[in-house]
Every structure is written in C-alpha cells, then in structure tokens.
C-alpha positions as CSV (number, residue, x, y, z in Angstrom):
1,X,4.6,32.6,28.8
2,X,6.8,29.6,29.5
3,X,6.6,26.3,27.8
4,X,4.8,24.9,30.9
5,X,2.1,27.5,30.8
6,X,1.5,27.8,27.1
7,X,-1.8,26.6,25.7
8,X,-1.3,23.3,23.9
9,X,-3.1,22.1,20.8
10,X,-3.3,18.5,19.6
11,X,-3.2,16.8,16.2
12,X,-5.0,13.6,15.6
13,X,-3.3,11.4,13.0
14,X,-3.9,7.8,12.0
15,X,-1.0,5.5,10.9
16,X,-0.9,2.0,9.7
17,X,-0.6,-0.8,12.2
18,X,2.9,-1.5,10.9
19,X,4.0,2.1,11.5
20,X,2.4,2.2,14.9
21,X,4.1,-1.0,16.0
22,X,7.5,0.3,14.7
23,X,7.1,3.5,16.6
24,X,5.9,1.7,19.7
25,X,8.9,-0.7,19.6
26,X,11.3,2.2,19.3
27,X,9.5,4.1,22.0
28,X,9.7,1.2,24.5
29,X,13.4,0.8,23.8
30,X,13.8,4.4,24.9
31,X,11.5,4.1,27.9
32,X,9.0,6.4,26.2
33,X,5.3,6.3,25.2
34,X,4.5,5.9,21.5
35,X,3.0,9.4,21.6
36,X,6.1,10.9,23.2
37,X,8.3,9.3,20.7
38,X,6.0,10.4,17.8
39,X,6.2,14.0,19.2
40,X,10.0,13.9,19.0
41,X,9.8,12.6,15.4
42,X,7.3,15.4,14.5
43,X,9.6,18.0,16.1
44,X,12.6,16.9,14.1
45,X,10.7,16.7,10.8
46,X,9.1,20.1,11.4
47,X,12.5,21.7,12.1
48,X,13.8,20.1,8.9
49,X,10.8,21.4,6.9
50,X,11.2,25.0,8.3
51,X,14.9,24.8,7.1
52,X,13.7,23.8,3.6
53,X,11.2,26.7,3.6
54,X,14.0,29.1,4.5
55,X,16.0,27.9,1.6
56,X,18.4,25.8,3.7
57,X,17.4,22.3,2.6
58,X,18.8,19.4,4.6
59,X,20.6,16.5,2.9
60,X,19.8,13.0,4.2
61,X,23.0,13.2,6.4
62,X,22.0,16.6,7.7
63,X,18.5,15.5,8.4
64,X,19.9,12.5,10.3
65,X,22.0,14.9,12.4
66,X,19.0,17.1,13.1
67,X,16.9,14.2,14.2
68,X,19.7,12.9,16.4
69,X,20.0,16.4,17.9
70,X,16.3,16.5,18.8
71,X,16.5,13.1,20.5
72,X,19.8,14.0,22.2
73,X,18.3,17.2,23.6
74,X,15.3,15.2,24.8
75,X,17.7,13.0,26.8
76,X,17.6,10.0,24.4
77,X,20.8,8.6,23.0
78,X,24.2,7.8,24.2
79,X,27.1,10.1,25.0
80,X,28.7,9.6,21.6
81,X,25.4,10.5,19.7
82,X,25.0,13.6,21.9
83,X,28.6,14.7,21.3
84,X,28.2,14.2,17.5
85,X,24.9,16.0,17.3
86,X,25.9,18.9,19.5
87,X,29.6,19.3,18.5
88,X,30.6,19.1,22.2
89,X,33.6,16.8,22.8
90,X,32.8,13.4,24.1
91,X,34.7,13.7,27.3
92,X,32.7,16.8,28.3
93,X,29.4,15.2,27.4
94,X,30.3,12.1,29.5
95,X,31.2,14.4,32.4
96,X,27.9,16.4,32.1
97,X,25.8,13.2,31.9
98,X,27.5,11.7,34.9
99,X,26.9,14.9,36.9
100,X,23.2,15.0,35.9
101,X,22.7,11.4,36.8
102,X,24.4,11.9,40.1
103,X,22.4,15.0,40.9
104,X,19.2,13.3,39.8
105,X,19.9,10.2,41.8
106,X,20.0,8.0,38.7
107,X,22.5,5.2,38.3
C-alpha cells in the first residue's frame, strides 16, 4: 500500500478560538489550510512523543529542530531552515530548490 492508497482515519478535536486563530494565521502565511497546518504540527508532536517513548527524549532545542524538519520536508520554510533541519549544506539546498521550482514552473 502506498500513502496515496492507504485508508485514512480522522480525529475530531476542538481548540479555543485563540488557538484556532493563531493556527489559521500561521497557515495563511504558509499558503496552507488550518487543517493542513494542524496536521504538520500533529506529525511533529507525534514524532517527538515516539522518541520519548523509545527513551530518546527531545530537549526544547531538539524538538524545535524536529518540528522544523517536518515543515521543511513538507515544503515550508526557507532554504536556510531546510539546510539547518536536514544537515545539507545551504548551497546544495538552494540549488535543489531552484531546480524543483524550475521543473515545476514556479517562480
């Protein structure tokens, strides 16, 4: 089964209006829906929790790096953030992003 053909399940959660607005604002700034942005946050938090359960707890700085990596892998973030999160040198990240944008027709 590929990720595209896997059965999907949903969670229904309620958040305060303040949290919803904060997530919505950040999502808009990234060109995402609030749900899509919340999914990235969930994925990052879940990955950090699994690390804790495996006896590899994340410090605040490590958690920040993990969250940055999730967002970078989802195409959010600038070249410097992606380079920092992945450990790939900035010049290579910049070259890769430029090639992807050219191939995809983005400017």
